[in-house]
Every structure is written in structure tokens, then in C-alpha cells.
C-alpha positions in Angstrom: 0.0 0.0 0.0 1.4 3.4 -1.0 1.9 6.2 1.5 -0.7 8.2 -0.2 -3.4 5.5 -0.1 -2.4 4.7 3.6 -2.9 8.4 4.5 -6.2 8.5 2.7 -7.4 5.3 4.6 -6.3 6.8 7.9 -8.2 10.0 7.1 -11.4 7.9 6.3 -11.0 6.0 9.6 -10.6 9.3 11.5 -13.6 10.8 9.8 -15.7 7.6 10.8 -14.4 7.8 14.4 -15.3 11.5 14.6 -18.8 10.9 13.2 -19.4 7.8 15.5 -18.3 9.7 18.6 -20.8 12.5 17.7 -23.7 10.0 17.2 -23.7 9.2 13.5 -25.8 6.3 12.3 -24.4 3.6 10.0 -26.1 5.0 6.9 -24.4 8.3 7.4 -21.0 6.6 7.8 -21.5 4.5 4.7 -22.4 7.6 2.6 -19.5 9.8 3.8 -16.7 7.3 4.0 -15.2 4.8 1.7 -14.8 2.2 4.4 -16.6 -1.1 4.0 -19.8 -1.8 6.0 -18.1 -4.6 8.0 -15.3 -2.3 9.0 -17.7 0.5 9.9 -19.7 -2.0 12.1 -16.5 -3.0 13.9 -15.5 0.5 14.4 -19.0 1.4 15.7 -19.0 -1.5 18.2 -15.5 -0.7 19.3 -16.2 3.0 20.0 -19.8 2.8 21.2 -19.7 -0.6 22.8 -22.8 -1.8 21.0 -24.1 -2.6 17.5 -25.3 0.3 15.3 -29.0 1.0 15.6 -31.2 -0.2 12.8 -34.0 1.7 11.0 -34.6 4.4 8.5 -33.1 7.9 8.6 -35.4 10.9 8.9 -36.8 11.8 5.5 -39.2 14.7 6.0 -38.3 18.3 5.8 -41.2 19.2 8.0 -39.5 18.4 11.2 -37.0 21.2 10.6 -39.8 23.8 10.2 -41.4 23.1 13.5 -40.7 25.8 16.2 -37.8 24.4 18.5 -36.2 22.2 15.8 -36.2 25.3 13.5 -34.3 27.4 15.9 -31.7 24.7 16.5 -31.5 23.8 12.8 -31.0 27.4 11.8 -28.3 27.9 14.4 -26.4 24.8 13.2 -26.8 25.6 9.5 -25.7 29.2 9.9 -22.5 28.0 11.6 -22.0 25.5 8.8 -22.4 28.0 6.0 -20.0 30.4 7.7 -17.3 27.7 8.0 -17.8 26.7 4.3 -18.2 30.2 2.8 -16.0 32.5 5.0 -13.4 30.0 6.1 -13.2 27.7 3.1 -13.7 24.5 5.1 -14.3 21.3 3.2 -17.8 19.9 3.4 -17.3 17.2 6.1 -14.8 19.1 8.0 -17.2 22.0 8.2 -20.0 19.7 9.1 -18.1 18.2 12.1 -16.9 21.5 13.3 -20.3 23.1 13.0 -22.0 20.3 14.9 -19.4 20.5 17.7 -19.8 24.3 17.8 -23.6 23.9 17.9 -23.5 21.4 20.8 -21.0 23.6 22.7 -23.2 26.8 22.2 -26.3 25.0 23.3 -24.7 23.4 26.4 -23.1 26.7 27.3 -26.7 28.1 27.7 -27.8 25.1 29.9 -30.0 23.9 27.1 -30.4 20.5 25.5 -29.3 19.9 22.0 -32.5 19.3 19.9 -30.6 18.5 16.7 -28.9 15.1 16.7 -26.0 14.5 14.3 -28.0 12.4 11.9 -30.7 15.1 11.7 -28.0 17.7 11.1 -26.5 15.6 8.3 -30.0 15.1 6.8 -30.5 18.9 7.0 -27.3 19.4 5.0 -28.5 16.9 2.4 -31.9 18.7 2.2 -30.2 21.9 1.4 -27.9 20.3 -1.1 -31.0 18.7 -2.8 -32.7 22.2 -2.9 -35.5 21.1 -0.6 -34.8 23.7 2.1 -33.6 27.3 2.0 -32.6 30.1 4.4 -35.1 32.8 4.7 -34.3 36.2 6.4 -36.7 37.3 9.1 -38.2 40.8 8.3 -38.0 41.7 12.0 -34.6 40.5 13.4 -32.9 39.9 10.1 -31.7 36.4 11.2 -31.6 33.7 8.7 -33.8 30.7 9.3 -34.5 27.3 7.7 -37.6 27.3 5.5 -39.0 25.2 2.8 -37.4 25.8 -0.5 -39.2 28.1 -3.0 -41.6 29.4 -0.3 -42.2 33.2 -0.4 -39.9 35.0 2.0 -40.7 38.7 1.5 -42.9 38.7 4.7 -41.1 35.9 6.6 -41.1 36.2 10.4 -39.1 33.7 12.4 -40.3 31.6 15.3 -38.2 33.7 17.8 -39.8 36.9 16.9 -43.3 35.4 16.6 -43.4 32.2 18.7 -46.4 29.9 18.5 -48.9 30.1 21.3 -47.7 26.8 22.9 -43.9 27.5 22.3 -41.8 26.0 25.1 -44.6 24.0 26.6 -42.9 20.7 26.5 -44.1 17.8 28.7 -40.9 17.9 30.7 -41.4 21.6 31.5 -45.1 21.1 32.4 -44.1 18.2 34.7 -41.4 20.3 36.3 -43.8 23.2 36.9 -46.4 20.9 38.3 -43.8 19.3 40.7 -42.6 22.8 41.7 -46.2 24.0 42.3 -47.0 21.0 44.5 -43.7 21.5 46.5 -44.7 25.2 47.2 -48.2 24.3 48.5 -48.5 24.2 52.3 -49.0 20.7 53.6 -52.4 20.0 55.0 -52.7 20.2 58.9 -52.4 16.7 60.5 -55.7 15.0 61.1 -57.0 15.1 64.7 -57.4 11.8 66.4 -60.6 11.1 68.3 -60.2 10.2 71.8 
């Protein structure tokens, strides 16, 4: 094996390792690397300590348009485009760096990452297939993920105009209920009859 082909294979293995550590599914690894399926499965088991999960990848653009996923997807995709356009990063290098920066940014604000690596990769593929576009909010001028070819002259983002139930997740409701119950005075002890 020549030095050049050995270097290329090492780069492919490192790419697979980086993607696996960030949560990539086997289909992502097969698409983005030139390694065999058997080798990818062995790498996955070695790194994650389990077999790769089975099942189909997400295939609908609609998930990225819903309120919270849209905010997270837009944050990630804006980081990705800046790395590609302004810093000249190659596609997969920009993807990995953007995803790490996205997770770092979300965690620094004590929030939970809504966008998993596989969804982030799917998002990139949807943009590359011209199924999604960035639309500029007419109020805050931020750029947000939107369906491709949808009118954007009056676009208002989900941050400037959140839906009425925005942020009302089951976890938050449960936490509010628990907190409310903890704040209520306990009932007086029952009197015993003599």
C-alpha cells in the first residue's frame, strides 16, 4: 500500500471515528466514508460498545420547520455555512466543526441539543437537494431554515413570533407541576378522636 493510499485510509478512519463519537448512524458513515460496511460496524462496536441502531433515517423536511427544531437547525446551518463560505472548510470538516460548535453553544446556555448529528446531516443533504432554503426574518434579520421556494418577503421567524404553545414541553409542564406541588403548604395533621 502506498503512503498516499495509507494516508487516505487513515483520514477515512478518523472521519468515521469523529462521526461515530458524535452519534452518527451507520447509513451516514456508509455515505460519507469509503470504508466497508463490515469495517464501519466493527469501528462502531469498538467506539460505542454496541451494534449500530437499525431503522430508516429521517426523510421529511417538515421536522426542521417546527418551532424548536427550526431554531436549533437554523443555528447549526448558519454555523456550517459560515465555515464553508467564510473560512473555506471542506464539506465534512465544516459539518463536524459546525456540529461541535452547535452542541457547545447549546450546552453553554444550559439547554439540551435538539438537533442530533443524523438530523444535522440530513439537514445538509436537504439543502444540497434544494428542498430547504434560508429565509431572512423581516424583524430580526436572522436567517432561518424554511421550505425551498416558499415566499420569504414577509417571513417572520419563530423567535420573533413564537407559536402560542412554544416552550410548553411535557418535561417543562411536569417540572412546573412538581414545583407548584412543592410550594403548596401541607395540610394540617388529622386530629385523632379520643
